[in-house]
C-alpha positions, 0 to 999 in steps of 0.5 A: 498614356492611355489613361491620359488621353482616355480622360483626355477625350472624356473631358474634350467631349464633356466641353462639346456638350456643354457647348452645344448645350450652351447653345441650345436652351430648349431643355430650360422649356418645359409645359408646366403642370395644369396648363393647357395647350394648343392641342387641348383647347382646340379639340372637342372638349377645349372649344366646348369649355370655352363656349361654355365659358362664353355662356358664362359671361352671361350673368356677369360672374364678378361684374355683376352689374354686367349682367343681362338682367340689367336691374340698375341700368334697366330697371332702375333707371326705367323708374320701375325701382328704386335703389332701396335699401339704404343710402349708404348701402353700395352707394354707387349705384345712387348717382344711377338712379338720379341721372348724375353718372360720373366717368369714375364709377364703378358699377360703369366700369364693371358694366364695361369690363364684364361685357368686354370680357364675354366678347373676349370670351366668344371671339376666343372661341372664334379664334380657336375654331380656325385651327380645330382639330381634324377631330371636330366635325363640320357640323360641330364647326358650325353650330359652335361658330354660331353660338359663339357669335350669338353671343358676341351680337349680345354682348355688343347688343348691351354695350350698344344700348347701354353706352352707345359708341363703342369700338368694336373688336372681333376674333382676328385682332388681339395685343398688339396686333391692333386692338389697342388702336380700334376707335368708338367711333363706327356703329356697331349695329350692322356688325351685332345684325351679321352675327345673328343672321349668321346664327339663325343661319347656322344653329340648328331649331333643337339642341341637346343641351337645353340651355344652349341658343338655338335657330328660334332664339337667333331669331327672336334676337334679330327681330329685336334687333330690327326693333330697335332701329326702327326696322319694322318690317324686318322685325315682323318677318322674324316675329311671325316666324317665331311665332308661327314655328319657333320651339325651345331648345328641347323642342317645346313649341313656344308658347305662353305658360298657362299661369304668370307666377309660374314664370317665375319659379326654379321649378318650372325653368326652361319653360314654353315661354323660355326663349333666352335665359342664363342657366342657373343650379343650386347645391352643386358644391359651388355657388358659381353656379347658382342665379347670382344677380338677386342675392342683393335684392331679397326683403330685409331683416326677415329671419327664417320666416321670410326669403332672403334676409337681405339687403333691401335693394331694387324696391319696387316705385310707387309709380310702378304698383300704382301702375296696376290700377285698373278700370274695367278691367283696363290699365289708365293709359293717361297717367291718371294712376297717379292721381290720389283717387288712384292711388295704391293704398301703402303702409307708408309711416305704418308701423308693423304692429299698427292696424293695417288694411290693403287697397280693396280697389281694383287692380291688375292681377300681375300686381301682386306677382311683380310687388310685395306688399303689406298684408297680400300674401308673399309667395309661400311665406307669408303674408307681407308683414310691411315695415318689418321687412323693409330696411329704410321706407324714408329711402326705398319705400313700402315695397319688396320685389318679387319676381325674383325672388324663391319660394319657402318650398325652395329652401335646400333644393332649388335655393343654396344654403353654402354661402354669405347669403341663402340669396343664391337660386336655382332660378333661370334669368330669362333674357327673351321670353314669349310674352316679349316676344308677342308685345314686340310683334304688336309694336312692329305691326302698330307701327306698320299700320296692322292695329287689328293684329298687334291688339290680337298680340296685347290680348293673348298677353292679358288673356294669360294674365286674367287666367283665375289659376293664376291669382295670387290668392289668400285661404283660396279666395283671391288677395286684392280685387283684381280686374283685367280685361281684353282690348275692345276694338276701339281701343285700337282705333289709331296708330297712336291709341295702339302704340300707347296701349303696348308700350303701357302693357310691356310696362305691366307685363315686363316690369322688373325685368330689365327692359324699361329704360331701354325701351324709353330710349328707343321710344325716343320719349326718354326725357318727358318720361323720366322727368314726370316719373321723377316729380311724382315718385320725388314726393314720396322718396325726397332724399333719394330723388329730390332735384334729380334731372334727366338731361336729353341726349346725353342721360340716355347712355353711360358715359365711356368709363374715364379709365378706358379712355386713360388707357387708350387714350383721347384719340382712340376712345372719344368721350360720350356728349355732355361728359 
C-alpha cells in the first residue's frame, strides 16, 4: 500500500506539474544567441553603435543613389557631366540625364529608400536615447542626440531637394503606431531647420573622432538650409560665425588648403577645408569601409597603366570643360565659351595613335584638376592617352572624371584591391567644404547688397586656384596655358553682375561635386539654363541627348516612387506634378 500511495502521489504531482506548465509557456521564450537585448542597445556602446550606423548610411550603402555625392542627381542632371560609358550600361540613368524621369525607375526608388533608411537609423538612435541606461551621462546624451538630429536633417535635406513633397517621420512613430498614415502634404523645411538648430546649440566644438560632426559643421549646414529658402540675412549670420570662428572636429581652424588638388587626395583627408565629409578607409578587411561611390567612375580599359579600369561613367561634358576658358584671367560669363573660337580643342573622333596637340589658349587651372583630357598629366599616372581610356566617345565624349580618382602612389595603401574593382578607396567624400561656405557667404552678401564683401569671398577662392604651386605640371612646366585673375571692383558694380560671377564661380570651383543641379533649381534658372545646355551639348552627343528637354514646374523634382504610393495609397502619398 505504501508503494501504491507513493506511486499515486508521484503521479498526482506530475499531473499537477504538467497542468501548471501547460498554463505557462514561459519556458518556450529563449533569447536567441547573438540577439541584442534592449539593455545592450541602450548602453553607451549600444547607442554609439546605433549612431555609427546612422553615419554609415551617408554613402547610401547598397542604395548608391542615396549617397550624398549626388553624381547622378546633382552633377549629371546639372549638365556638368554626361552619364558616359556605353548607352546600355546602367541604362536606368539614361532617362535621368534626359529629364525623362519615370515613376517606376530603380535609381529613383533607390534614392528614396536609401535616404529613408538614413532617417530610420537616426530615429532609432533618438528612440533608444529616451530609455538610455544609467551609465549614459547627460553629456553623452546631449552629444549623441545632437549628432542624430544633424544626420536626420541631412537625410531629409536630400529628400526635400530631390522629391520636394515627402512625409516627415520622426522617432515618435513606427509601424503600427501611425507611420502608415503620414502624408506628404507638409513643408519639411521647418523640421529640418529645427534639427540643425538643435545640433548647433548642443554639439561640441571639437569631437573625439574627426569624422563626427561638430558645432561648426551644424552652423555651416544651417546657413546652407537658410540659403535654399532665400533667407539671406539668416544665412549670412551663420556663415559669418563659421568664417570667423569655425574649426574642424579635431580643432583645425577652417581654411582653404594651399593647393587645389590636395582637397581630393586620400592622404590629405580631414584637412582644414573639410567641414562635413563621408569617411572612408581602405584595406581594413572589408571594402564596406572604403569609398564605394565612384567605383564606376574611372577611365575605361586602362589596364595597369591607369586607375580603376572601369567603367567610364560620369564623363565631364563639353560645356563644363569649355567653361574653364578665360580671357584676361576671368571666365566668360556671357556663355561665349560655347562659341567655336573659345571652345577647347578636343580629341573627339581622333585615335590614340594619331598625333594630337592639346589646347594652347588660356584656361583656368582648375580645369586640369577636374577634367581628364588627352595629352595632359592625369594625376601621377602619366599623360591621358585620349580615346584609349574612353569606352564610347560617341555616347560620352572625350573626357574622363578626375577629382575623385586615386593616385598611382595610393595603390595598395589608400586604395583597396580586395574586391571586383580596384576602384574602392580611402578618399573621403566631402559634403561641405570651406570654399563652398565662402561662395555661399558671397551669395548671401550679394543678395543683401554687400557687393564688396561678396567680391572679397570670391577672390579668396580664386586666389587659391591661382597658386602656381598647385598647377598641373609635366616635367616641372605647367601642363597648359593657365591664366586666372581676381575680380576687379568694377566686376561687382551691380547685384546682377555679382550674382552672375558668384554662380559661375560655384560651377568652376565645385564642378563634379554634386551641387550644380540643385543650385540651378534654387536660383530659379534650371529651365532656361538646362535647355540651352542641351541644345549645345547635343550637337556633340546627339545619340545620348538629342531631343531631350527640361520641362519647368515638373523636372525640378523627381517623381514619388510609384511603389511607395501603391504601398500606402494615393490618399496618403500624392504624386508630384506632371507625373
